[in-house]
MDTraj code that builds the backbone (N, CA, C; nanometers):
import mdtraj as md
import numpy as np

residues = "UNK UNK UNK UNK UNK UNK UNK UNK UNK UNK UNK UNK UNK UNK UNK UNK UNK UNK UNK UNK UNK UNK UNK UNK UNK UNK UNK UNK UNK UNK UNK UNK UNK UNK UNK UNK UNK UNK UNK UNK UNK UNK UNK UNK UNK UNK UNK UNK UNK UNK UNK UNK UNK UNK UNK UNK UNK UNK UNK UNK UNK UNK UNK UNK UNK UNK UNK UNK UNK UNK UNK UNK UNK UNK UNK UNK UNK UNK UNK UNK UNK UNK UNK UNK UNK UNK UNK UNK UNK UNK UNK UNK UNK UNK UNK UNK UNK UNK UNK UNK UNK UNK UNK UNK UNK UNK UNK UNK UNK UNK UNK UNK UNK UNK UNK UNK UNK UNK UNK UNK UNK UNK UNK UNK UNK UNK UNK UNK UNK UNK UNK UNK UNK UNK UNK UNK UNK UNK UNK UNK UNK UNK UNK UNK UNK UNK UNK UNK UNK UNK UNK UNK UNK UNK UNK UNK UNK UNK UNK UNK UNK UNK UNK UNK UNK UNK UNK UNK UNK UNK UNK UNK UNK UNK UNK UNK UNK UNK UNK UNK UNK UNK UNK UNK UNK UNK UNK UNK UNK UNK UNK UNK UNK UNK UNK UNK UNK UNK UNK UNK UNK UNK UNK UNK UNK UNK UNK UNK UNK UNK UNK UNK UNK UNK UNK UNK UNK UNK UNK UNK".split()
xyz = np.array([
    [-2.5813, -0.6596, -0.2399],
    [-2.4999, -0.5427, -0.2697],
    [-2.3788, -0.5796, -0.3497],
    [-2.3542, -0.5037, -0.4519],
    [-2.2359, -0.5302, -0.5357],
    [-2.1089, -0.4937, -0.4580],
    [-2.0109, -0.5763, -0.4602],
    [-1.8907, -0.5488, -0.3845],
    [-1.8003, -0.4502, -0.4622],
    [-1.7289, -0.3692, -0.3852],
    [-1.6340, -0.2762, -0.4435],
    [-1.5044, -0.3509, -0.4838],
    [-1.4569, -0.3196, -0.6018],
    [-1.3369, -0.3895, -0.6552],
    [-1.2109, -0.3174, -0.6098],
    [-1.1191, -0.3943, -0.5469],
    [-0.9992, -0.3389, -0.4950],
    [-0.8804, -0.4110, -0.5634],
    [-0.8008, -0.3355, -0.6400],
    [-0.6838, -0.3885, -0.7032],
    [-0.5651, -0.3707, -0.6134],
    [-0.5032, -0.4820, -0.5765],
    [-0.3826, -0.4742, -0.4934],
    [-0.2587, -0.4883, -0.5786],
    [-0.1825, -0.3832, -0.5968],
    [-0.0594, -0.3905, -0.6755],
    [0.0526, -0.4337, -0.5841],
    [0.1205, -0.5417, -0.6238],
    [0.2181, -0.6020, -0.5319],
    [0.1536, -0.7062, -0.4455],
    [0.0469, -0.7727, -0.4966],
    [-0.0259, -0.8661, -0.4198],
    [0.0525, -0.9871, -0.3719],
    [0.1606, -1.0203, -0.4454],
    [0.2353, -1.1377, -0.4042],
    [0.3357, -1.1132, -0.2940],
    [0.3483, -0.9856, -0.2529],
    [0.4313, -0.9573, -0.1360],
    [0.3587, -0.9966, -0.0074],
    [0.4288, -0.9921, 0.1040],
    [0.3728, -1.0384, 0.2281],
    [0.2482, -0.9624, 0.2712],
    [0.2588, -0.8231, 0.2641],
    [0.1442, -0.7402, 0.2987],
    [0.0352, -0.7576, 0.1961],
    [0.0716, -0.7638, 0.0686],
    [-0.0253, -0.7822, -0.0388],
    [-0.1019, -0.9080, -0.0247],
    [-0.0378, -1.0178, 0.0109],
    [-0.1057, -1.1442, 0.0281],
    [-0.2058, -1.1399, 0.1447],
    [-0.1590, -1.0850, 0.2547],
    [-0.2476, -1.0683, 0.3713],
    [-0.3695, -0.9846, 0.3402],
    [-0.3443, -0.8752, 0.2733],
    [-0.4576, -0.7839, 0.2402],
    [-0.5570, -0.8543, 0.1461],
    [-0.5052, -0.9244, 0.0453],
    [-0.5896, -0.9979, -0.0482],
    [-0.6759, -1.1023, 0.0225],
    [-0.6122, -1.1778, 0.1088],
    [-0.6848, -1.2837, 0.1792],
    [-0.7909, -1.2263, 0.2738],
    [-0.7617, -1.1174, 0.3398],
    [-0.8571, -1.0582, 0.4352],
    [-0.9729, -0.9951, 0.3527],
    [-0.9431, -0.9283, 0.2461],
    [-1.0529, -0.8679, 0.1661],
    [-1.1398, -0.9739, 0.1035],
    [-1.0808, -1.0953, 0.0735],
    [-1.1650, -1.2023, 0.0158],
    [-1.2731, -1.2490, 0.1114],
    [-1.2609, -1.2176, 0.2423],
    [-1.3599, -1.2572, 0.3425],
    [-1.4563, -1.1443, 0.3722],
    [-1.4374, -1.0297, 0.3021],
    [-1.5231, -0.9127, 0.3299],
    [-1.6554, -0.9224, 0.2572],
    [-1.7581, -0.8645, 0.3138],
    [-1.8862, -0.8547, 0.2512],
    [-1.8960, -0.7254, 0.1675],
    [-1.8010, -0.6359, 0.1842],
    [-1.8046, -0.5062, 0.1150],
    [-1.7119, -0.5025, -0.0073],
    [-1.5971, -0.5703, -0.0015],
    [-1.4955, -0.5608, -0.1005],
    [-1.4621, -0.6916, -0.1672],
    [-1.4196, -0.6843, -0.2910],
    [-1.3656, -0.7992, -0.3621],
    [-1.2231, -0.7696, -0.4081],
    [-1.1268, -0.8429, -0.3678],
    [-0.9907, -0.8124, -0.4072],
    [-0.9569, -0.8668, -0.5474],
    [-0.8709, -0.7941, -0.6156],
    [-0.8144, -0.8369, -0.7409],
    [-0.6618, -0.8314, -0.7232],
    [-0.6006, -0.9470, -0.7255],
    [-0.4551, -0.9527, -0.6994],
    [-0.3778, -0.9063, -0.8261],
    [-0.3040, -0.7975, -0.8061],
    [-0.2149, -0.7512, -0.9165],
    [-0.0825, -0.8164, -0.9033],
    [-0.0465, -0.9059, -0.9969],
    [0.0757, -0.9839, -0.9900],
    [0.1549, -0.9655, -1.1168],
    [0.2865, -0.9916, -1.1092],
    [0.3743, -0.9665, -1.2206],
    [0.4053, -1.0905, -1.3025],
    [0.3978, -1.2097, -1.2381],
    [0.4331, -1.3355, -1.3020],
    [0.3142, -1.4334, -1.2975],
    [0.2913, -1.5017, -1.4096],
    [0.1780, -1.5925, -1.4174],
    [0.1936, -1.7038, -1.3166],
    [0.3218, -1.7387, -1.2809],
    [0.3439, -1.8478, -1.1874],
    [0.2891, -1.8154, -1.0480],
    [0.2657, -1.6875, -1.0229],
    [0.2145, -1.6450, -0.8911],
    [0.0625, -1.6595, -0.8831],
    [-0.0025, -1.6877, -0.9945],
    [-0.1483, -1.6821, -0.9973],
    [-0.2158, -1.7919, -0.9116],
    [-0.1518, -1.9143, -0.9108],
    [-0.2179, -2.0260, -0.8382],
    [-0.2436, -1.9966, -0.6926],
    [-0.1514, -1.9248, -0.6320],
    [-0.1675, -1.8904, -0.4888],
    [-0.3000, -1.8219, -0.4680],
    [-0.3461, -1.7371, -0.5554],
    [-0.4630, -1.6582, -0.5407],
    [-0.5866, -1.7327, -0.5935],
    [-0.5781, -1.7951, -0.7086],
    [-0.6915, -1.8709, -0.7633],
    [-0.7316, -1.9826, -0.6703],
    [-0.6374, -2.0436, -0.6018],
    [-0.6680, -2.1500, -0.5050],
    [-0.7523, -2.0966, -0.3900],
    [-0.7466, -1.9676, -0.3678],
    [-0.8233, -1.9058, -0.2609],
    [-0.9461, -1.8308, -0.3129],
    [-0.9765, -1.8543, -0.4441],
    [-1.0924, -1.7923, -0.5016],
    [-1.0775, -1.6448, -0.5274],
    [-0.9520, -1.5971, -0.5406],
    [-0.9198, -1.4566, -0.5607],
    [-0.8855, -1.4356, -0.7079],
    [-0.9525, -1.3460, -0.7730],
    [-0.9198, -1.3123, -0.9135],
    [-0.7866, -1.2369, -0.9193],
    [-0.7245, -1.2371, -1.0349],
    [-0.5978, -1.1668, -1.0514],
    [-0.5930, -1.0954, -1.1907],
    [-0.5035, -0.9989, -1.1949],
    [-0.4724, -0.9324, -1.3206],
    [-0.3197, -0.9160, -1.3292],
    [-0.2646, -0.9265, -1.4454],
    [-0.1228, -0.9119, -1.4610],
    [-0.0873, -0.7661, -1.4626],
    [0.0032, -0.7251, -1.3693],
    [0.0430, -0.5866, -1.3585],
    [0.1948, -0.5838, -1.3650],
    [0.2460, -0.5145, -1.4626],
    [0.3907, -0.4932, -1.4733],
    [0.4185, -0.3432, -1.4618],
    [0.4832, -0.3014, -1.3566],
    [0.5050, -0.1623, -1.3312],
    [0.6064, -0.1012, -1.4262],
    [0.6663, -0.1797, -1.5102],
    [0.7526, -0.1260, -1.6183],
    [0.6702, -0.0971, -1.7424],
    [0.5441, -0.1314, -1.7414],
    [0.4562, -0.0991, -1.8509],
    [0.4223, 0.0505, -1.8577],
    [0.3567, 0.0900, -1.9675],
    [0.3175, 0.2312, -1.9819],
    [0.1986, 0.2665, -1.8920],
    [0.1757, 0.3913, -1.8726],
    [0.0583, 0.4372, -1.8005],
    [-0.0698, 0.3869, -1.8627],
    [-0.0711, 0.3890, -1.9988],
    [-0.1900, 0.3443, -2.0676],
    [-0.2199, 0.1958, -2.0438],
    [-0.1171, 0.1165, -2.0407],
    [-0.1346, -0.0265, -2.0137],
    [-0.1810, -0.0479, -1.8704],
    [-0.1255, 0.0239, -1.7783],
    [-0.1671, 0.0099, -1.6373],
    [-0.3128, 0.0544, -1.6221],
    [-0.3524, 0.1579, -1.6954],
    [-0.4887, 0.2057, -1.6899],
    [-0.5861, 0.0955, -1.7379],
    [-0.5485, 0.0242, -1.8379],
    [-0.6319, -0.0891, -1.8877],
    [-0.6587, -0.1893, -1.7780],
    [-0.5571, -0.2134, -1.6957],
    [-0.5652, -0.3110, -1.5891],
    [-0.6527, -0.2618, -1.4760],
    [-0.6845, -0.1326, -1.4768],
    [-0.7679, -0.0776, -1.3691],
    [-0.9150, -0.0573, -1.4096],
    [-0.9526, -0.1204, -1.5189],
    [-1.0951, -0.1104, -1.5664],
    [-1.1868, -0.1618, -1.4602],
    [-1.2891, -0.0851, -1.4268],
    [-1.3922, -0.1214, -1.3331],
    [-1.3410, -0.1405, -1.1905],
    [-1.2289, -0.0779, -1.1552],
    [-1.1755, -0.0867, -1.0221],
    [-1.2155, 0.0347, -0.9442],
    [-1.2589, 0.0141, -0.8217],
    [-1.3015, 0.1223, -0.7322],
    [-1.1835, 0.1812, -0.6567],
    [-1.0929, 0.0956, -0.6082],
    [-0.9803, 0.1393, -0.5227],
    [-0.8542, 0.0647, -0.5669],
    [-0.7424, 0.1316, -0.5487],
    [-0.6119, 0.0693, -0.5699],
    [-0.5356, 0.0777, -0.4412],
    [-0.4761, -0.0350, -0.4045],
    [-0.3803, -0.0448, -0.2940],
    [-0.2427, -0.0760, -0.3502],
    [-0.1488, 0.0145, -0.3257],
    [-0.0142, -0.0021, -0.3781],
    [0.0775, -0.0545, -0.2660],
    [0.1164, -0.1810, -0.2750],
    [0.2075, -0.2376, -0.1806],
    [0.3316, -0.2908, -0.2414],
    [0.3544, -0.2546, -0.3679],
    [0.4661, -0.3103, -0.4453],
    [0.6012, -0.2507, -0.4018],
    [0.7059, -0.3261, -0.4197],
    [0.8382, -0.2782, -0.3959],
    [0.9386, -0.3641, -0.4701],
    [1.0561, -0.3053, -0.4935],
    [1.1550, -0.3798, -0.5733],
    [1.2271, -0.4867, -0.4916],
    [1.2182, -0.4765, -0.3618],
    [1.2830, -0.5749, -0.2744],
    [1.4248, -0.5424, -0.2407],
    [1.4775, -0.6079, -0.1422],
    [1.6097, -0.5743, -0.0929],
    [1.7248, -0.6307, -0.1736],
    [1.6926, -0.7199, -0.2695],
    [1.7973, -0.7865, -0.3420],
    [1.8291, -0.7205, -0.4780],
    [1.7590, -0.6099, -0.5097],
    [1.7778, -0.5404, -0.6343],
    [1.8657, -0.4177, -0.6163],
    [1.9056, -0.3615, -0.7280],
    [1.9888, -0.2422, -0.7213],
    [1.9035, -0.1165, -0.7109],
    [1.9780, -0.0048, -0.6985],
    [1.9093, 0.1230, -0.6819],
    [1.8255, 0.1574, -0.8039],
    [1.8657, 0.1081, -0.9225],
    [1.7912, 0.1371, -1.0412],
    [1.6525, 0.0805, -1.0337],
    [1.6328, -0.0420, -0.9779],
    [1.5027, -0.1003, -0.9666],
    [1.4208, -0.0271, -0.8601],
    [1.4873, 0.0178, -0.7557],
    [1.4199, 0.0958, -0.6537],
    [1.3517, 0.2199, -0.7147],
    [1.4279, 0.2869, -0.7988],
    [1.3720, 0.4048, -0.8643],
    [1.2606, 0.3671, -0.9644],
    [1.2806, 0.2580, -1.0334],
    [1.1900, 0.2148, -1.1379],
    [1.0550, 0.1642, -1.0827],
    [1.0627, 0.0905, -0.9705],
    [0.9394, 0.0307, -0.9139],
    [0.8844, 0.1183, -0.8044],
    [0.9602, 0.1419, -0.6960],
    [0.9109, 0.2135, -0.5823],
    [0.8735, 0.3559, -0.6085],
    [0.9407, 0.4179, -0.7078],
    [0.9082, 0.5574, -0.7396],
    [0.8289, 0.5676, -0.8688],
    [0.8926, 0.5349, -0.9857],
    [0.8273, 0.5552, -1.1142],
    [0.7036, 0.4633, -1.1268],
    [0.7180, 0.3388, -1.0801],
    [0.6021, 0.2466, -1.0888],
    [0.4887, 0.2975, -1.0085],
    [0.5153, 0.3526, -0.8922],
    [0.4072, 0.4104, -0.8072],
    [0.3443, 0.5280, -0.8750],
    [0.4266, 0.6164, -0.9287],
    [0.3726, 0.7378, -0.9915],
    [0.2887, 0.7037, -1.1172],
    [0.3390, 0.6084, -1.1962],
    [0.2597, 0.5643, -1.3144],
    [0.1256, 0.5036, -1.2702],
    [0.1257, 0.4359, -1.1618],
    [0.0034, 0.3748, -1.1086],
    [-0.0957, 0.4841, -1.0639],
    [-0.0449, 0.5902, -1.0055],
    [-0.1284, 0.7033, -0.9685],
    [-0.1934, 0.7678, -1.0891],
    [-0.1073, 0.7911, -1.1947],
    [-0.1570, 0.8518, -1.3132],
    [-0.2607, 0.7625, -1.3826],
    [-0.2371, 0.6349, -1.3868],
    [-0.3313, 0.5429, -1.4452],
    [-0.4641, 0.5409, -1.3657],
    [-0.4501, 0.5435, -1.2340],
    [-0.5693, 0.5398, -1.1499],
    [-0.6566, 0.6664, -1.1702],
    [-0.5912, 0.7790, -1.1848],
    [-0.6650, 0.9002, -1.2081],
    [-0.7351, 0.8948, -1.3449],
    [-0.6640, 0.8489, -1.4430],
    [-0.7221, 0.8399, -1.5778],
    [-0.8419, 0.7374, -1.5805],
    [-0.8321, 0.6343, -1.5029],
    [-0.9327, 0.5313, -1.5002],
    [-1.0498, 0.5662, -1.4112],
    [-1.0425, 0.6780, -1.3410],
    [-1.1509, 0.7179, -1.2551],
    [-1.1584, 0.6394, -1.1200],
    [-1.0464, 0.5878, -1.0802],
    [-1.0403, 0.5144, -0.9506],
    [-1.0714, 0.6091, -0.8376],
    [-1.1527, 0.5646, -0.7455],
    [-1.2021, 0.6545, -0.6364],
    [-1.1027, 0.6705, -0.5242],
    [-1.0318, 0.5644, -0.4884],
    [-0.9412, 0.5702, -0.3720],
    [-0.8042, 0.5086, -0.4093],
    [-0.7003, 0.5647, -0.3510],
    [-0.5669, 0.5120, -0.3760],
    [-0.4943, 0.5095, -0.2429],
    [-0.4612, 0.3883, -0.1926],
    [-0.3937, 0.3734, -0.0658],
    [-0.2487, 0.3207, -0.0977],
    [-0.1495, 0.3897, -0.0452],
    [-0.0126, 0.3481, -0.0698],
    [0.0523, 0.3144, 0.0623],
    [0.1329, 0.2073, 0.0584],
    [0.2143, 0.1694, 0.1759],
    [0.3503, 0.2298, 0.1541],
    [0.3841, 0.3256, 0.2355],
    [0.5150, 0.3969, 0.2314],
    [0.6014, 0.3453, 0.3427],
    [0.6747, 0.4339, 0.4099],
    [0.7617, 0.3941, 0.5177],
    [0.7708, 0.5045, 0.6169],
    [0.7768, 0.4692, 0.7435],
    [0.7954, 0.5674, 0.8447],
    [0.9255, 0.6409, 0.8228],
    [0.9301, 0.7701, 0.8501],
    [1.0423, 0.8631, 0.8315],
    [1.0575, 0.9047, 0.6822],
    [0.9673, 0.8603, 0.5943],
    [0.9830, 0.8971, 0.4531],
    [0.9772, 1.0470, 0.4338],
    [0.9156, 1.1176, 0.5274],
    [0.9041, 1.2637, 0.5159],
    [1.0170, 1.3376, 0.5879],
    [1.1097, 1.2661, 0.6484],
    [1.2135, 1.3268, 0.7324],
    [1.3516, 1.2933, 0.6814],
    [1.4060, 1.3779, 0.5998],
    [1.5354, 1.3492, 0.5372],
    [1.6445, 1.3296, 0.6391],
    [1.6367, 1.3938, 0.7541],
    [1.7394, 1.3830, 0.8566],
    [1.7458, 1.2414, 0.9150],
    [1.6402, 1.1645, 0.9012],
    [1.6347, 1.0305, 0.9527],
    [1.6891, 0.9236, 0.8589],
    [1.7157, 0.9641, 0.7338],
    [1.7566, 0.8673, 0.6379],
    [1.9007, 0.8187, 0.6499],
    [1.9872, 0.9097, 0.7002],
    [2.1295, 0.8786, 0.7196],
    [2.1944, 0.8543, 0.5823],
    [2.3023, 0.7761, 0.5886],
    [2.3794, 0.7488, 0.4629],
    [2.3862, 0.5988, 0.4381],
    [2.2947, 0.5229, 0.4952],
    [2.2966, 0.3762, 0.4810],
    [2.2478, 0.3363, 0.3446],
    [2.2572, 0.2093, 0.3148],
    [2.2212, 0.1546, 0.1870],
    [2.0700, 0.1650, 0.1615],
    [1.9903, 0.1899, 0.2648],
    [1.8485, 0.2031, 0.2470],
    [1.8026, 0.3418, 0.2066],
    [1.8984, 0.4318, 0.2037],
    [1.8604, 0.5729, 0.1713],
    [1.7869, 0.5884, 0.0352],
    [1.8305, 0.5196, -0.0708],
    [1.7572, 0.5347, -0.1977],
    [1.6107, 0.4881, -0.1856],
    [1.5852, 0.3912, -0.0982],
    [1.4488, 0.3455, -0.0742],
    [1.3653, 0.4591, -0.0109],
    [1.4225, 0.5319, 0.0861],
    [1.3508, 0.6414, 0.1472],
    [1.3350, 0.7547, 0.0459],
    [1.4286, 0.7786, -0.0369],
    [1.4136, 0.8812, -0.1412],
    [1.2965, 0.8477, -0.2290],
    [1.2929, 0.7223, -0.2749],
    [1.1837, 0.6814, -0.3647],
    [1.0474, 0.6985, -0.2967],
    [1.0378, 0.6523, -0.1688],
    [0.9105, 0.6672, -0.0955],
    [0.8724, 0.8145, -0.0793],
    [0.9724, 0.8994, -0.0452],
    [0.9457, 1.0334, -0.0199],
    [0.8817, 1.1044, -0.1419],
    [0.9394, 1.0839, -0.2595],
    [0.8865, 1.1506, -0.3774],
    [0.7633, 1.0834, -0.4358],
    [0.7443, 0.9565, -0.4123],
    [0.6202, 0.8876, -0.4492],
    [0.5065, 0.9453, -0.3611],
    [0.5316, 0.9618, -0.2333],
    [0.4268, 1.0218, -0.1457],
    [0.3945, 1.1612, -0.1926],
    [0.4964, 1.2368, -0.2212],
    [0.4725, 1.3736, -0.2667],
    [0.3874, 1.3766, -0.3964],
    [0.4210, 1.2849, -0.4884],
    [0.3479, 1.2804, -0.6173],
    [0.2001, 1.2449, -0.5900],
    [0.1776, 1.1541, -0.4966],
    [0.0384, 1.1125, -0.4690],
    [-0.0437, 1.2291, -0.4083],
    [0.0207, 1.3075, -0.3265],
    [-0.0501, 1.4229, -0.2686],
    [-0.0954, 1.5196, -0.3776],
    [-0.0124, 1.5255, -0.4870],
    [-0.0397, 1.6240, -0.5921],
    [-0.1162, 1.5590, -0.7127],
    [-0.1547, 1.4308, -0.7014],
    [-0.2106, 1.3575, -0.8138],
    [-0.3550, 1.3902, -0.8461],
    [-0.4280, 1.4449, -0.7503],
    [-0.5706, 1.4656, -0.7726],
    [-0.6557, 1.3444, -0.7421],
    [-0.5898, 1.2319, -0.7003],
    [-0.6640, 1.1162, -0.6586],
    [-0.6925, 1.1233, -0.5086],
    [-0.8056, 1.0720, -0.4630],
    [-0.8357, 1.0658, -0.3222],
    [-0.7439, 0.9586, -0.2577],
    [-0.6487, 1.0041, -0.1758],
    [-0.5419, 0.9173, -0.1321],
    [-0.5401, 0.9006, 0.0203],
    [-0.4772, 0.7933, 0.0651],
    [-0.4309, 0.7762, 0.2018],
    [-0.2910, 0.7178, 0.1962],
    [-0.1980, 0.7775, 0.2694],
    [-0.0619, 0.7273, 0.2743],
    [-0.0375, 0.6634, 0.4139],
    [-0.0038, 0.5341, 0.4095],
    [0.0263, 0.4649, 0.5365],
    [0.1821, 0.4452, 0.5461],
    [0.2350, 0.4852, 0.6594],
    [0.3803, 0.4749, 0.6795],
    [0.4114, 0.3866, 0.7946],
    [0.4219, 0.2516, 0.7704],
    [0.4530, 0.1622, 0.8809],
    [0.5985, 0.1702, 0.9253],
    [0.6143, 0.1367, 1.0533],
    [0.7547, 0.1242, 1.1094],
    [0.8123, -0.0084, 1.0598],
    [0.9227, -0.0492, 1.1205],
    [0.9869, -0.1754, 1.0830],
    [0.8904, -0.2893, 1.0864],
    [0.8872, -0.3681, 0.9803],
    [0.7820, -0.4717, 0.9664],
    [0.8195, -0.6038, 1.0298],
    [0.7224, -0.6651, 1.0955],
    [0.7363, -0.7922, 1.1623],
    [0.6431, -0.8963, 1.0984],
    [0.6959, -1.0212, 1.0884],
    [0.6088, -1.1315, 1.0565],
    [0.5389, -1.1784, 1.1815],
    [0.4418, -1.2658, 1.1646],
    [0.3737, -1.3208, 1.2801],
    [0.2353, -1.2650, 1.2960],
    [0.1679, -1.3134, 1.3971],
    [0.0297, -1.2768, 1.4233],
    [0.0182, -1.1335, 1.4741],
    [-0.0635, -1.0551, 1.4115],
    [-0.0821, -0.9181, 1.4556],
    [-0.1614, -0.9107, 1.5828],
    [-0.1502, -0.7974, 1.6493],
    [-0.2206, -0.7717, 1.7760],
    [-0.3547, -0.7069, 1.7553],
    [-0.3781, -0.6450, 1.6411],
    [-0.4971, -0.5687, 1.6223],
    [-0.4937, -0.4344, 1.6901],
    [-0.3815, -0.4012, 1.7468],
    [-0.3679, -0.2748, 1.8201],
    [-0.2447, -0.1975, 1.7656],
    [-0.2658, -0.0704, 1.7418],
    [-0.1599, 0.0132, 1.6861],
    [-0.1599, 0.1538, 1.7549],
    [-0.0618, 0.2297, 1.7176],
    [-0.0630, 0.3748, 1.7515],
    [-0.0357, 0.4430, 1.6179],
    [-0.1007, 0.5566, 1.6039],
    [-0.0801, 0.6341, 1.4807],
    [-0.0343, 0.7773, 1.5210],
    [0.0592, 0.8290, 1.4424],
    [0.1093, 0.9652, 1.4591],
    [0.1728, 0.9858, 1.5973],
    [0.2529, 0.8884, 1.6441],
    [0.3245, 0.9021, 1.7710],
    [0.4513, 0.9785, 1.7486],
    [0.4766, 1.0755, 1.8376],
    [0.5891, 1.1661, 1.8168],
    [0.7222, 1.0886, 1.8252],
    [0.7391, 1.0022, 1.9220],
    [0.8592, 0.9215, 1.9306],
    [0.8496, 0.7982, 1.8440],
    [0.9148, 0.7981, 1.7311],
    [0.9047, 0.6900, 1.6362],
    [1.0298, 0.5991, 1.6373],
    [1.1251, 0.6232, 1.7229],
    [1.2488, 0.5506, 1.7234],
    [1.2284, 0.4063, 1.7716],
    [1.2967, 0.3135, 1.7051],
    [1.2964, 0.1726, 1.7428],
    [1.1524, 0.1156, 1.7473],
    [1.0705, 0.1583, 1.6589],
    [0.9319, 0.1131, 1.6564],
    [0.9144, 0.0044, 1.5513],
    [0.8134, -0.0805, 1.5747],
    [0.7844, -0.1936, 1.4866],
    [0.6321, -0.2056, 1.4694],
    [0.5950, -0.2888, 1.3709],
    [0.4527, -0.3198, 1.3551],
    [0.4423, -0.4466, 1.2758],
    [0.3473, -0.5272, 1.3075],
    [0.3190, -0.6538, 1.2389],
    [0.2617, -0.6264, 1.1008],
    [0.3084, -0.7044, 0.9991],
    [0.2562, -0.6891, 0.8677],
    [0.1015, -0.7138, 0.8660],
    [0.0561, -0.8051, 0.9449],
    [-0.0929, -0.8348, 0.9543],
    [-0.1680, -0.7111, 0.9987],
    [-0.1097, -0.6328, 1.0932],
    [-0.1781, -0.5110, 1.1362],
    [-0.1751, -0.4049, 1.0282],
    [-0.0698, -0.4032, 0.9475],
    [-0.0719, -0.3079, 0.8341],
    [-0.1838, -0.3446, 0.7381],
    [-0.1977, -0.4772, 0.7123],
    [-0.3037, -0.5198, 0.6174],
    [-0.4429, -0.4798, 0.6755],
    [-0.4608, -0.4965, 0.8069],
    [-0.5851, -0.4580, 0.8670],
    [-0.6080, -0.3067, 0.8593],
    [-0.5024, -0.2284, 0.8712],
    [-0.5128, -0.0843, 0.8591],
    [-0.5490, -0.0458, 0.7140],
    [-0.4971, -0.1120, 0.6187],
    [-0.5336, -0.0829, 0.4807],
    [-0.6846, -0.0986, 0.4626],
    [-0.7379, -0.2084, 0.5082],
    [-0.8788, -0.2336, 0.4906],
    [-0.9599, -0.1326, 0.5679],
    [-0.9129, -0.0953, 0.6877],
    [-0.9852, 0.0027, 0.7708],
    [-0.9935, 0.1400, 0.6989],
    [-0.8837, 0.1828, 0.6414],
    [-0.8893, 0.3162, 0.5770],
    [-0.9743, 0.3133, 0.4509],
    [-0.9831, 0.1988, 0.3863],
    [-1.0678, 0.1921, 0.2676],
    [-1.2144, 0.2237, 0.3050],
    [-1.2510, 0.1891, 0.4276],
    [-1.3890, 0.2070, 0.4733],
    [-1.4118, 0.3338, 0.5522],
    [-1.3064, 0.4115, 0.5641],
    [-1.3143, 0.5350, 0.6486],
    [-1.2719, 0.6541, 0.5637],
    [-1.3766, 0.7259, 0.5177],
    [-1.3503, 0.8418, 0.4340],
    [-1.2786, 0.9568, 0.5105],
    [-1.2787, 0.9555, 0.6420],
    [-1.2104, 1.0581, 0.7137],
    [-1.0535, 1.0442, 0.7008],
    [-1.0092, 0.9348, 0.6507],
    [-0.8671, 0.9175, 0.6282],
    [-0.8230, 0.9618, 0.4913],
    [-0.9105, 1.0088, 0.4106],
    [-0.8774, 1.0602, 0.2753],
    [-0.7919, 1.1873, 0.2948],
    [-0.6800, 1.1952, 0.2243],
    [-0.5951, 1.3075, 0.2301],
    [-0.5007, 1.3080, 0.3495],
    [-0.4946, 1.1976, 0.4175],
    [-0.4072, 1.1916, 0.5401],
    [-0.2846, 1.1032, 0.5196],
    [-0.1769, 1.1387, 0.5929],
    [-0.0613, 1.0579, 0.5999],
    [-0.0531, 0.9999, 0.7408],
    [-0.0494, 0.8667, 0.7548],
    [-0.0708, 0.8046, 0.8835],
    [0.0509, 0.7103, 0.9123],
    [0.1219, 0.7460, 1.0171],
    [0.2304, 0.6582, 1.0655],
    [0.1687, 0.5438, 1.1420],
    [0.2230, 0.4218, 1.1275],
    [0.1705, 0.3038, 1.1966],
    [0.2811, 0.2330, 1.2752],
    [0.2534, 0.2168, 1.4021],
    [0.3450, 0.1427, 1.4917],
    [0.2615, 0.0552, 1.5827],
    [0.3214, -0.0420, 1.6468],
    [0.2476, -0.1205, 1.7481],
    [0.2063, -0.0244, 1.8615],
    [0.0886, -0.0523, 1.9115],
    [0.0350, 0.0404, 2.0168],
    [-0.0674, -0.0279, 2.1019],
    [-0.1522, 0.0526, 2.1627],
    [-0.2529, 0.0053, 2.2566],
    [-0.3960, 0.0283, 2.2155],
    [-0.4176, 0.0960, 2.1018],
    [-0.5513, 0.1247, 2.0577],
    [-0.5900, 0.0262, 1.9466],
    [-0.7178, -0.0084, 1.9356],
    [-0.7646, -0.0864, 1.8255],
    [-0.7432, 0.0024, 1.7013],
    [-0.7341, -0.0633, 1.5860],
    [-0.7077, 0.0109, 1.4610],
    [-0.8173, 0.1143, 1.4349],
    [-0.9452, 0.0793, 1.4447],
    [-1.0498, 0.1852, 1.4269],
    [-1.0375, 0.3007, 1.5261],
    [-1.0040, 0.2667, 1.6498],
    [-0.9904, 0.3761, 1.7502],
    [-0.8713, 0.4699, 1.7156],
    [-0.7597, 0.4065, 1.6752],
    [-0.6419, 0.4848, 1.6420],
    [-0.6697, 0.5764, 1.5259],
    [-0.7383, 0.5262, 1.4231],
    [-0.7687, 0.6053, 1.3058],
    [-0.8651, 0.7187, 1.3367],
    [-0.9638, 0.6906, 1.4266],
    [-1.0657, 0.7938, 1.4617],
    [-1.0039, 0.9016, 1.5493],
    [-0.8912, 0.8764, 1.6100],
    [-0.8267, 0.9745, 1.6968],
    [-0.7443, 1.0752, 1.6150],
    [-0.7276, 1.0511, 1.4873],
    [-0.6476, 1.1439, 1.4079],
    [-0.7206, 1.2760, 1.3849],
    [-0.6473, 1.3829, 1.3899],
    [-0.7101, 1.5160, 1.3661],
    [-0.7311, 1.5405, 1.2198],
])
top = md.Topology()
chain = top.add_chain()
for i, resn in enumerate(residues, 1):
    res = top.add_residue(resn, chain, resSeq=i)
    for name in ("N", "CA", "C"):
        top.add_atom(name, md.element.get_by_symbol(name[0]), res)
traj = md.Trajectory(xyz[None], top)
């Protein structure tokens, strides 16, 4: 069986690397690491993972070229905490939206984006320095819903390094002081790719007691 091609935009980030490595072991999917710098390529080629150069400052047409023969796009890119608000808007918002437009033009079947818990709740953003990040995620999510692409939006809580538990909770009403392992977010990404019932859904992710497939199947 020919494997489905999954382009991971932001593959050199922590979640991106985990997702790429896990997909490389899949019998159903083949990852393509979307990276911005050639120096990042060795990490993936050493693991037998193909890569494509993706610069979110490029045009929609250029991004579309990079999506040739791609079945699904996973968007895990972010400007990072060391950049200014201008880069947050350029990468987390405009880069995401351009990727959606490119995916639609390229005929990509699925688009999974990693957003952030509370991105849909302005009252939770406060006035902290992270507020522009929430604004970018909020409007990127909104654009994806209106893009015409078959989407899933994952909104993880505060991210933790370390070994995941394989157990999460989704759509929990009390989201305060919640966390989730990056490895479990990567597993959730792969799970939704294989689960068409998650198309068109926005899914909050926190540490919990259900296996990832069970948590996803419990969503209305």
